[in-house]
BALOBA-1460 file (C-alpha; in Angstrom, 3 decimals):
// residues 251
<rec num="1" residu="m" x="-13.746" y="-9.270" z="-10.385"/>
<rec num="2" residu="t" x="-13.627" y="-8.967" z="-14.164"/>
<rec num="3" residu="s" x="-11.368" y="-6.291" z="-15.626"/>
<rec num="4" residu="t" x="-12.984" y="-3.606" z="-17.746"/>
<rec num="5" residu="i" x="-11.875" y="-0.658" z="-19.876"/>
<rec num="6" residu="f" x="-13.528" y="2.672" z="-19.179"/>
<rec num="7" residu="e" x="-13.067" y="6.408" z="-19.562"/>
<rec num="8" residu="t" x="-12.775" y="8.751" z="-16.592"/>
<rec num="9" residu="r" x="-11.669" y="12.336" z="-15.950"/>
<rec num="10" residu="l" x="-8.991" y="13.916" z="-13.789"/>
<rec num="11" residu="t" x="-10.578" y="15.892" z="-10.948"/>
<rec num="12" residu="h" x="-7.776" y="16.696" z="-8.486"/>
<rec num="13" residu="k" x="-3.983" y="16.776" z="-8.130"/>
<rec num="14" residu="i" x="-2.999" y="16.468" z="-4.470"/>
<rec num="15" residu="p" x="0.631" y="17.092" z="-3.427"/>
<rec num="16" residu="r" x="1.651" y="14.713" z="-0.632"/>
<rec num="17" residu="v" x="5.325" y="14.960" z="0.399"/>
<rec num="18" residu="g" x="8.419" y="15.711" z="-1.666"/>
<rec num="19" residu="d" x="7.847" y="14.593" z="-5.259"/>
<rec num="20" residu="i" x="4.854" y="12.393" z="-4.369"/>
<rec num="21" residu="v" x="1.492" y="13.468" z="-5.821"/>
<rec num="22" residu="s" x="-1.958" y="11.856" z="-5.794"/>
<rec num="23" residu="f" x="-4.085" y="12.010" z="-8.948"/>
<rec num="24" residu="r" x="-7.811" y="11.692" z="-8.372"/>
<rec num="25" residu="f" x="-10.432" y="10.736" z="-10.968"/>
<rec num="26" residu="s" x="-14.184" y="10.327" z="-11.188"/>
<rec num="27" residu="r" x="-15.297" y="6.747" z="-10.554"/>
<rec num="28" residu="p" x="-17.702" y="5.058" z="-12.970"/>
<rec num="29" residu="d" x="-20.601" y="3.289" z="-11.299"/>
<rec num="30" residu="r" x="-19.703" y="-0.016" z="-12.950"/>
<rec num="31" residu="y" x="-16.077" y="-0.093" z="-11.775"/>
<rec num="32" residu="e" x="-15.525" y="-2.381" z="-8.785"/>
<rec num="33" residu="y" x="-12.176" y="-3.325" z="-7.246"/>
<rec num="34" residu="a" x="-10.693" y="-4.707" z="-4.044"/>
<rec num="35" residu="a" x="-8.450" y="-2.675" z="-1.765"/>
<rec num="36" residu="g" x="-4.831" y="-3.262" z="-2.793"/>
<rec num="37" residu="q" x="-5.457" y="-3.924" z="-6.493"/>
<rec num="38" residu="w" x="-3.953" y="-2.022" z="-9.449"/>
<rec num="39" residu="h" x="-5.071" y="-0.709" z="-12.819"/>
<rec num="40" residu="v" x="-3.628" y="0.429" z="-16.146"/>
<rec num="41" residu="v" x="-3.842" y="4.123" z="-17.038"/>
<rec num="42" residu="t" x="-3.582" y="5.518" z="-20.586"/>
<rec num="43" residu="i" x="-3.237" y="9.281" z="-20.987"/>
<rec num="44" residu="p" x="-3.428" y="11.427" z="-24.136"/>
<rec num="45" residu="a" x="-0.059" y="12.481" z="-25.565"/>
<rec num="46" residu="d" x="1.660" y="13.281" z="-28.864"/>
<rec num="47" residu="p" x="2.453" y="11.459" z="-31.077"/>
<rec num="48" residu="e" x="0.598" y="8.622" z="-29.325"/>
<rec num="49" residu="p" x="-1.024" y="7.910" z="-25.930"/>
<rec num="50" residu="l" x="1.174" y="6.830" z="-23.000"/>
<rec num="51" residu="t" x="0.384" y="3.908" z="-20.689"/>
<rec num="52" residu="h" x="1.474" y="2.997" z="-17.155"/>
<rec num="53" residu="h" x="0.145" y="0.784" z="-14.372"/>
<rec num="54" residu="f" x="-0.587" y="2.087" z="-10.863"/>
<rec num="55" residu="t" x="-1.878" y="0.673" z="-7.614"/>
<rec num="56" residu="h" x="-5.060" y="2.207" z="-6.281"/>
<rec num="57" residu="s" x="-4.275" y="4.375" z="-3.278"/>
<rec num="58" residu="s" x="-8.011" y="4.974" z="-2.918"/>
<rec num="59" residu="s" x="-10.302" y="2.545" z="-1.140"/>
<rec num="60" residu="p" x="-13.379" y="0.888" z="-2.669"/>
<rec num="61" residu="t" x="-15.337" y="2.679" z="0.076"/>
<rec num="62" residu="e" x="-14.475" y="6.080" z="-1.458"/>
<rec num="63" residu="p" x="-16.486" y="7.711" z="-4.280"/>
<rec num="64" residu="h" x="-13.435" y="8.485" z="-6.445"/>
<rec num="65" residu="l" x="-10.451" y="6.659" z="-7.947"/>
<rec num="66" residu="e" x="-6.970" y="7.725" z="-6.939"/>
<rec num="67" residu="f" x="-3.404" y="6.653" z="-7.527"/>
<rec num="68" residu="t" x="-0.295" y="8.145" z="-5.967"/>
<rec num="69" residu="t" x="3.144" y="8.263" z="-7.532"/>
<rec num="70" residu="r" x="6.554" y="9.883" z="-7.523"/>
<rec num="71" residu="l" x="7.114" y="12.407" z="-10.304"/>
<rec num="72" residu="r" x="10.480" y="11.182" z="-11.548"/>
<rec num="73" residu="g" x="10.842" y="13.097" z="-14.824"/>
<rec num="74" residu="t" x="9.893" y="10.281" z="-17.202"/>
<rec num="75" residu="a" x="7.875" y="11.009" z="-20.348"/>
<rec num="76" residu="f" x="4.741" y="9.527" z="-18.766"/>
<rec num="77" residu="k" x="5.135" y="11.328" z="-15.428"/>
<rec num="78" residu="n" x="5.860" y="14.676" z="-17.101"/>
<rec num="79" residu="r" x="2.784" y="14.365" z="-19.276"/>
<rec num="80" residu="l" x="0.676" y="13.191" z="-16.329"/>
<rec num="81" residu="d" x="1.748" y="16.182" z="-14.249"/>
<rec num="82" residu="a" x="0.868" y="18.538" z="-17.122"/>
<rec num="83" residu="l" x="-2.666" y="17.206" z="-17.650"/>
<rec num="84" residu="p" x="-5.318" y="19.882" z="-17.080"/>
<rec num="85" residu="l" x="-8.128" y="19.056" z="-14.674"/>
<rec num="86" residu="g" x="-11.042" y="17.591" z="-16.599"/>
<rec num="87" residu="t" x="-8.838" y="15.660" z="-19.034"/>
<rec num="88" residu="a" x="-10.328" y="12.337" z="-20.130"/>
<rec num="89" residu="v" x="-8.105" y="9.284" z="-19.606"/>
<rec num="90" residu="e" x="-8.589" y="5.562" z="-20.176"/>
<rec num="91" residu="m" x="-8.308" y="3.024" z="-17.378"/>
<rec num="92" residu="e" x="-8.375" y="-0.753" z="-17.397"/>
<rec num="93" residu="g" x="-8.688" y="-2.951" z="-14.334"/>
<rec num="94" residu="p" x="-8.736" y="-4.180" z="-11.739"/>
<rec num="95" residu="f" x="-5.728" y="-6.501" z="-11.537"/>
<rec num="96" residu="g" x="-3.644" y="-8.013" z="-8.764"/>
<rec num="97" residu="s" x="-3.972" y="-10.218" z="-5.690"/>
<rec num="98" residu="f" x="-2.375" y="-8.002" z="-3.015"/>
<rec num="99" residu="t" x="-5.739" y="-7.953" z="-1.279"/>
<rec num="100" residu="m" x="-7.385" y="-8.935" z="1.969"/>
<rec num="101" residu="d" x="-8.479" y="-12.563" z="1.984"/>
<rec num="102" residu="a" x="-11.470" y="-12.442" z="4.301"/>
<rec num="103" residu="a" x="-11.097" y="-16.113" z="5.173"/>
<rec num="104" residu="t" x="-7.472" y="-15.781" z="6.270"/>
<rec num="105" residu="p" x="-6.565" y="-12.640" z="8.194"/>
<rec num="106" residu="l" x="-9.973" y="-11.845" z="9.689"/>
<rec num="107" residu="n" x="-10.911" y="-15.218" z="11.149"/>
<rec num="108" residu="p" x="-9.203" y="-17.336" z="13.803"/>
<rec num="109" residu="v" x="-6.509" y="-19.572" z="12.344"/>
<rec num="110" residu="s" x="-6.288" y="-23.196" z="13.344"/>
<rec num="111" residu="t" x="-2.829" y="-24.703" z="13.948"/>
<rec num="112" residu="g" x="-2.800" y="-28.294" z="15.128"/>
<rec num="113" residu="g" x="-6.375" y="-27.967" z="16.296"/>
<rec num="114" residu="a" x="-5.793" y="-24.788" z="18.315"/>
<rec num="115" residu="t" x="-6.535" y="-21.196" z="17.450"/>
<rec num="116" residu="v" x="-3.375" y="-19.083" z="17.205"/>
<rec num="117" residu="g" x="-3.470" y="-16.432" z="19.915"/>
<rec num="118" residu="g" x="-7.085" y="-17.314" z="20.735"/>
<rec num="119" residu="g" x="-8.453" y="-14.786" z="18.222"/>
<rec num="120" residu="p" x="-8.086" y="-13.234" z="14.767"/>
<rec num="121" residu="r" x="-4.752" y="-13.744" z="13.074"/>
<rec num="122" residu="q" x="-2.581" y="-10.614" z="13.230"/>
<rec num="123" residu="l" x="-2.138" y="-8.731" z="9.970"/>
<rec num="124" residu="v" x="1.283" y="-7.144" z="9.364"/>
<rec num="125" residu="f" x="2.038" y="-4.653" z="6.597"/>
<rec num="126" residu="i" x="5.713" y="-4.024" z="5.834"/>
<rec num="127" residu="t" x="6.393" y="-1.379" z="3.236"/>
<rec num="128" residu="g" x="8.816" y="1.253" z="2.052"/>
<rec num="129" residu="g" x="8.460" y="4.519" z="0.156"/>
<rec num="130" residu="i" x="5.786" y="4.553" z="-2.542"/>
<rec num="131" residu="g" x="4.949" y="0.938" z="-1.619"/>
<rec num="132" residu="i" x="2.566" y="2.502" z="0.902"/>
<rec num="133" residu="t" x="-0.093" y="3.045" z="-1.784"/>
<rec num="134" residu="p" x="-1.836" y="-0.369" z="-1.698"/>
<rec num="135" residu="v" x="-1.469" y="-0.385" z="2.082"/>
<rec num="136" residu="r" x="-3.218" y="2.980" z="2.313"/>
<rec num="137" residu="s" x="-6.037" y="1.527" z="0.193"/>
<rec num="138" residu="i" x="-6.432" y="-1.445" z="2.528"/>
<rec num="139" residu="l" x="-6.131" y="0.581" z="5.743"/>
<rec num="140" residu="r" x="-8.802" y="3.019" z="4.586"/>
<rec num="141" residu="w" x="-11.035" y="0.089" z="3.630"/>
<rec num="142" residu="q" x="-10.509" y="-1.414" z="7.097"/>
<rec num="143" residu="a" x="-11.304" y="1.853" z="8.859"/>
<rec num="144" residu="d" x="-14.426" y="2.494" z="6.752"/>
<rec num="145" residu="s" x="-15.820" y="-1.040" z="6.860"/>
<rec num="146" residu="g" x="-14.808" y="-2.057" z="10.365"/>
<rec num="147" residu="m" x="-13.128" y="-5.213" z="9.002"/>
<rec num="148" residu="a" x="-9.975" y="-4.835" z="11.050"/>
<rec num="149" residu="p" x="-8.037" y="-7.638" z="12.763"/>
<rec num="150" residu="p" x="-5.125" y="-6.713" z="15.043"/>
<rec num="151" residu="t" x="-2.867" y="-4.882" z="12.609"/>
<rec num="152" residu="l" x="0.710" y="-3.614" z="12.558"/>
<rec num="153" residu="l" x="2.246" y="-1.331" z="9.914"/>
<rec num="154" residu="i" x="6.034" y="-1.077" z="9.614"/>
<rec num="155" residu="y" x="6.775" y="1.714" z="7.145"/>
<rec num="156" residu="a" x="10.307" y="2.631" z="6.004"/>
<rec num="157" residu="n" x="11.438" y="5.903" z="4.430"/>
<rec num="158" residu="s" x="14.687" y="7.756" z="3.862"/>
<rec num="159" residu="s" x="13.667" y="10.704" z="6.060"/>
<rec num="160" residu="e" x="10.755" y="11.838" z="8.167"/>
<rec num="161" residu="q" x="9.920" y="14.391" z="5.452"/>
<rec num="162" residu="t" x="9.156" y="11.616" z="2.930"/>
<rec num="163" residu="i" x="6.534" y="9.691" z="4.940"/>
<rec num="164" residu="a" x="3.469" y="9.819" z="2.684"/>
<rec num="165" residu="f" x="-0.012" y="9.642" z="4.246"/>
<rec num="166" residu="r" x="1.438" y="9.974" z="7.760"/>
<rec num="167" residu="d" x="-1.405" y="12.138" z="9.095"/>
<rec num="168" residu="e" x="-3.966" y="9.699" z="7.752"/>
<rec num="169" residu="i" x="-2.112" y="6.671" z="9.128"/>
<rec num="170" residu="d" x="-1.920" y="8.325" z="12.534"/>
<rec num="171" residu="h" x="-5.664" y="8.988" z="12.325"/>
<rec num="172" residu="v" x="-6.281" y="5.306" z="11.555"/>
<rec num="173" residu="a" x="-4.244" y="4.460" z="14.653"/>
<rec num="174" residu="e" x="-6.627" y="6.623" z="16.684"/>
<rec num="175" residu="t" x="-9.680" y="5.084" z="14.983"/>
<rec num="176" residu="l" x="-8.773" y="1.386" z="15.152"/>
<rec num="177" residu="p" x="-7.865" y="0.261" z="18.673"/>
<rec num="178" residu="d" x="-5.893" y="-2.787" z="17.477"/>
<rec num="179" residu="f" x="-3.781" y="-0.896" z="14.919"/>
<rec num="180" residu="r" x="-0.186" y="0.248" z="15.486"/>
<rec num="181" residu="a" x="2.195" y="2.060" z="13.117"/>
<rec num="182" residu="v" x="5.998" y="1.926" z="13.323"/>
<rec num="183" residu="y" x="7.920" y="4.412" z="11.180"/>
<rec num="184" residu="v" x="11.511" y="3.529" z="10.272"/>
<rec num="185" residu="v" x="13.796" y="6.268" z="8.906"/>
<rec num="186" residu="s" x="17.195" y="5.480" z="7.385"/>
<rec num="187" residu="r" x="18.560" y="9.042" z="7.424"/>
<rec num="188" residu="p" x="16.818" y="10.715" z="10.354"/>
<rec num="189" residu="s" x="17.274" y="14.287" z="11.499"/>
<rec num="190" residu="p" x="18.511" y="14.937" z="15.049"/>
<rec num="191" residu="a" x="14.895" y="15.674" z="16.024"/>
<rec num="192" residu="w" x="13.607" y="12.219" z="14.984"/>
<rec num="193" residu="i" x="12.391" y="10.153" z="17.946"/>
<rec num="194" residu="g" x="11.161" y="7.049" z="16.098"/>
<rec num="195" residu="r" x="13.048" y="4.024" z="14.820"/>
<rec num="196" residu="a" x="16.190" y="4.650" z="12.790"/>
<rec num="197" residu="g" x="17.932" y="2.392" z="10.268"/>
<rec num="198" residu="h" x="16.388" y="-0.243" z="8.027"/>
<rec num="199" residu="i" x="13.806" y="-3.002" z="8.331"/>
<rec num="200" residu="d" x="15.768" y="-6.170" z="9.067"/>
<rec num="201" residu="a" x="15.352" y="-9.438" z="10.956"/>
<rec num="202" residu="d" x="16.333" y="-7.883" z="14.281"/>
<rec num="203" residu="l" x="13.801" y="-5.061" z="13.948"/>
<rec num="204" residu="l" x="11.067" y="-7.512" z="12.964"/>
<rec num="205" residu="a" x="11.858" y="-9.716" z="15.957"/>
<rec num="206" residu="e" x="11.659" y="-6.711" z="18.274"/>
<rec num="207" residu="e" x="8.405" y="-5.344" z="16.901"/>
<rec num="208" residu="l" x="6.536" y="-8.619" z="16.399"/>
<rec num="209" residu="n" x="5.372" y="-10.988" z="19.103"/>
<rec num="210" residu="g" x="5.158" y="-14.382" z="17.467"/>
<rec num="211" residu="l" x="6.176" y="-13.921" z="13.837"/>
<rec num="212" residu="a" x="4.678" y="-17.217" z="12.716"/>
<rec num="213" residu="a" x="1.212" y="-16.249" z="13.992"/>
<rec num="214" residu="a" x="0.644" y="-13.461" z="11.460"/>
<rec num="215" residu="t" x="-0.190" y="-12.871" z="7.805"/>
<rec num="216" residu="y" x="2.285" y="-10.553" z="6.044"/>
<rec num="217" residu="y" x="1.774" y="-8.064" z="3.226"/>
<rec num="218" residu="v" x="5.110" y="-6.741" z="1.944"/>
<rec num="219" residu="s" x="5.293" y="-3.996" z="-0.707"/>
<rec num="220" residu="g" x="8.048" y="-1.786" z="-2.060"/>
<rec num="221" residu="p" x="11.189" y="-1.946" z="-4.214"/>
<rec num="222" residu="p" x="12.051" y="-5.511" z="-5.302"/>
<rec num="223" residu="s" x="15.322" y="-5.642" z="-3.343"/>
<rec num="224" residu="m" x="13.549" y="-4.620" z="-0.144"/>
<rec num="225" residu="v" x="10.670" y="-7.051" z="-0.640"/>
<rec num="226" residu="q" x="13.071" y="-9.937" z="-1.300"/>
<rec num="227" residu="a" x="15.185" y="-9.144" z="1.767"/>
<rec num="228" residu="i" x="12.161" y="-8.929" z="4.053"/>
<rec num="229" residu="r" x="10.643" y="-12.139" z="2.684"/>
<rec num="230" residu="e" x="13.925" y="-13.964" z="3.354"/>
<rec num="231" residu="a" x="14.149" y="-12.464" z="6.850"/>
<rec num="232" residu="l" x="10.604" y="-13.574" z="7.676"/>
<rec num="233" residu="m" x="11.146" y="-17.094" z="6.351"/>
<rec num="234" residu="s" x="14.407" y="-17.372" z="8.289"/>
<rec num="235" residu="r" x="12.348" y="-16.697" z="11.420"/>
<rec num="236" residu="g" x="9.926" y="-19.509" z="10.669"/>
<rec num="237" residu="v" x="7.184" y="-17.716" z="8.717"/>
<rec num="238" residu="d" x="5.589" y="-19.953" z="6.094"/>
<rec num="239" residu="r" x="5.898" y="-18.707" z="2.496"/>
<rec num="240" residu="g" x="2.132" y="-19.027" z="2.102"/>
<rec num="241" residu="c" x="1.606" y="-16.428" z="4.822"/>
<rec num="242" residu="i" x="3.532" y="-13.752" z="2.891"/>
<rec num="243" residu="k" x="1.913" y="-11.709" z="0.109"/>
<rec num="244" residu="t" x="4.150" y="-9.376" z="-1.908"/>
<rec num="245" residu="e" x="3.792" y="-6.462" z="-4.310"/>
<rec num="246" residu="l" x="6.879" y="-5.283" z="-6.225"/>
<rec num="247" residu="f" x="7.313" y="-1.632" z="-7.199"/>
<rec num="248" residu="e" x="9.758" y="-1.732" z="-10.100"/>
<rec num="249" residu="g" x="11.913" y="1.318" z="-10.789"/>
<rec num="250" residu="y" x="12.009" y="2.699" z="-7.245"/>
<rec num="251" residu="d" x="15.273" y="1.132" z="-5.985"/>
C-alpha cells in the first residue's frame, strides 16, 4: 500500500478507561490500510501545527478512522483533547508491518514435511497497556472478515480498571470459537479472579501449548516487548515467528 497525505475531520471523542480516549475521524474513500498499521497525524495549533504518529485502533472493515491514546499532558495531547468536533486535520499513511501475513498465520505451516498441529498455525498476541491498539484493529478485522486462525490474546495491565476494549474483546471471544483472551493484572484488587503478576516465561509456558508452533505479535512498551521476545526465544521460538511493535514513551 502506498502512503498518501489527506485531510479528514474529527467526528467523535470516545472515553475508554482512565486517561485513554479514542479519536474518530471521517475516512476518505481513497485511503486503504491493513489492520495493525499506523499513520501520522498533524493537528492545527499555534504558533505552528503539531505532529504525532498513532496506530490505527480501527479496522479496515469499519467506515471511519480511529486511533486511541493516553492523554498524558503533552503539548500535542492537550491540543488534541481540546479540538472541537469537525476540526480538519492532516493524516499521512499507512506505515508499518505489524500486520497479518495471510500466507503465514492463516495457512497450515510445514515443518520437516509435516503440518504443525494438523491445521492453521496458532496466532498469539501479547500486549500491554496502550499496545492493545493495533491488536484491536486486527481482532476486529478477523471478526468482520472471518479470517481467524486459532488465536490467543495475552493482555497485561496495571489494574482491572485500565483494561481498554475489554467488552469488545470479550465479545470477540463469544464470536470467534477459536479465540481466547487472558488478562494479566500486576496490581489487582481483592475482587480480581484472573491472572495476577506480569507476563513472563512461566506464564507463557502455562498458557501456551507448543510455543514453537505459533506466530507471535508482541506490542507495548519497549522494555516489555524486549523481555517477552527474549522469553519466547529462550523457549525455542524462532525470531522470524515474532513480530513486534514498540510504543515509545509508555514505560
